[in-house]
C-alpha positions in Angstrom: 0.0 0.0 0.0 1.4 3.4 -1.0 0.4 6.4 1.1 0.8 9.9 -0.6 0.2 13.5 0.4 -1.0 14.3 -3.1 -3.3 12.4 -5.5 -1.7 10.9 -8.5 -4.2 12.6 -10.8 -7.2 15.0 -11.0 -9.2 12.1 -12.3 -8.6 10.3 -8.9 -10.1 13.3 -7.1 -13.1 13.4 -9.4 -13.7 9.7 -8.9 -13.2 10.1 -5.1 -15.7 12.9 -4.9 -18.3 11.0 -6.9 -18.1 7.9 -4.7 -17.8 9.8 -1.4 -20.7 12.1 -2.0 -22.9 9.1 -3.0 -22.2 7.6 0.5 -25.0 7.8 3.0 -22.4 8.2 5.8 -20.5 11.3 4.6 -22.5 14.5 4.6 -20.6 16.4 1.9 -17.1 16.7 0.5 -16.3 19.4 -2.1 -13.3 19.9 -4.4 -12.6 23.1 -2.5 -12.4 21.1 0.8 -10.1 18.5 -0.9 -7.9 21.3 -2.3 -7.7 22.9 1.2 -6.8 19.5 2.8 -4.0 19.1 0.2 -2.8 22.7 0.7 -2.7 22.2 4.5 -1.0 18.8 4.1 -3.8 17.3 6.2 -4.8 14.4 3.9 -3.3 11.2 2.8 -4.2 9.2 -0.3 -4.0 5.4 -0.2 -3.0 3.6 -3.4 -2.9 -0.1 -4.4 -0.5 0.0 -7.4 -1.8 3.0 -9.3 -5.4 2.6 -8.1 -6.8 5.1 -5.5 -8.4 2.9 -2.8 -9.0 5.4 0.0 -8.1 8.6 1.8 -7.9 10.0 5.3 -8.0 13.6 6.3 -8.1 15.7 9.5 -8.7 19.2 10.5 -7.1 21.3 13.2 -9.8 22.7 15.5 -7.4 24.6 17.8 -4.0 24.1 19.4 -5.3 21.2 21.5 -7.9 19.5 19.3 -8.3 18.0 15.8 -11.1 16.3 14.0 -10.3 13.0 12.5 -12.1 12.7 9.2 -13.4 12.6 6.7 -11.9 9.3 5.7 -13.1 6.7 3.3 -12.1 3.5 1.5 -13.5 2.7 -1.8 -16.3 0.2 -1.9 -14.3 -2.3 -4.0 -11.6 -2.4 -1.3 -13.7 -2.9 1.9 -13.3 -5.8 4.2 -9.5 -6.0 3.9 -8.3 -3.9 6.8 -7.9 -0.7 4.8 -10.2 1.3 7.2 -8.1 0.2 10.1 -4.9 1.3 8.3 -6.4 4.7 7.5 -7.5 5.4 11.1 -4.2 4.1 12.5 -2.3 6.6 10.3 -4.6 9.5 11.2 -4.3 8.8 14.9 -0.5 8.4 14.6 -0.2 11.7 12.7 -2.1 13.5 15.4 -0.4 12.0 18.4 -0.3 14.6 21.2 -3.6 16.2 20.2 -7.1 15.6 21.6 -9.2 14.0 18.9 -12.8 14.3 17.8 -14.7 12.1 15.3 -18.3 12.0 14.2 -20.0 9.2 12.2 -23.2 7.5 11.3 -21.4 4.5 10.0 -21.5 1.5 12.5 -18.2 0.1 11.2 -16.4 3.4 11.8 -18.0 3.5 15.3 -16.2 0.2 16.0 -13.0 1.5 14.6 -13.2 4.6 16.9 -13.6 2.4 19.9 -10.7 0.1 18.8 -8.4 3.1 18.7 -9.2 4.4 22.2 -12.0 6.9 21.4 -15.0 7.0 23.7 -18.5 7.7 22.6 -20.1 10.9 24.0 -23.5 12.5 23.6 -23.7 15.8 21.8 -24.2 17.6 25.1 -20.9 16.1 26.3 -18.8 17.8 23.6 -16.3 20.4 24.8 -16.8 24.0 23.6 -14.0 24.0 21.0 -15.8 21.2 19.2 -19.1 23.1 19.2 -17.4 26.2 17.8 -15.8 24.0 15.1 -19.1 22.4 14.1 -20.9 25.7 14.0 -18.2 27.2 11.8 -18.8 24.4 9.2 -22.6 25.1 8.9 -23.6 26.4 5.4 -26.8 26.4 3.4 -25.3 24.0 0.9 -24.1 21.6 3.6 -27.5 21.7 5.3 -29.3 21.0 2.0 -27.0 18.1 1.3 -27.5 16.6 4.8 -31.2 16.9 4.4 -30.9 14.9 1.2 -29.1 12.2 3.1 -31.4 12.0 6.1 -31.6 8.5 7.5 -32.5 6.8 10.7 -28.8 6.0 11.4 -27.9 7.8 14.6 -25.0 10.3 14.6 -22.3 9.3 17.1 -19.6 11.6 18.5 -16.2 10.3 19.7 -13.4 11.8 21.7 -9.9 10.7 22.4 -8.2 12.8 25.1 
């Protein structure tokens, strides 16, 4: 498995956005956000030979906190431990920080627990996390989330 800070091609990014935005578990990911992750060097692309198979990104919330995610492994490569590799790398790259993650995906929930995160209710989130989440609210994001409404509960995880 090859892990890179930059994608091998623009076509990889287009394919990635198409599959990620069709997922019921990721609210929205835009080219602008991908470009920002790349510019900030806060994303890693996972390749099997020359085939993009997944990615993992993170955001700095403040000097103490970061958000792990979004991360994703392509549907054709699930069930082989790639999700575990992605989360392991994100946790390792952010050692020394307090970490936050949010998901509706039950498999990701299990991964968070495996890597020492603990589940908290939305009322148990620290103020920097609330501030971070509020800053991400936009009309386009709300409309996209409404389109993906499901009965899957949203779970919040902290690693302190």
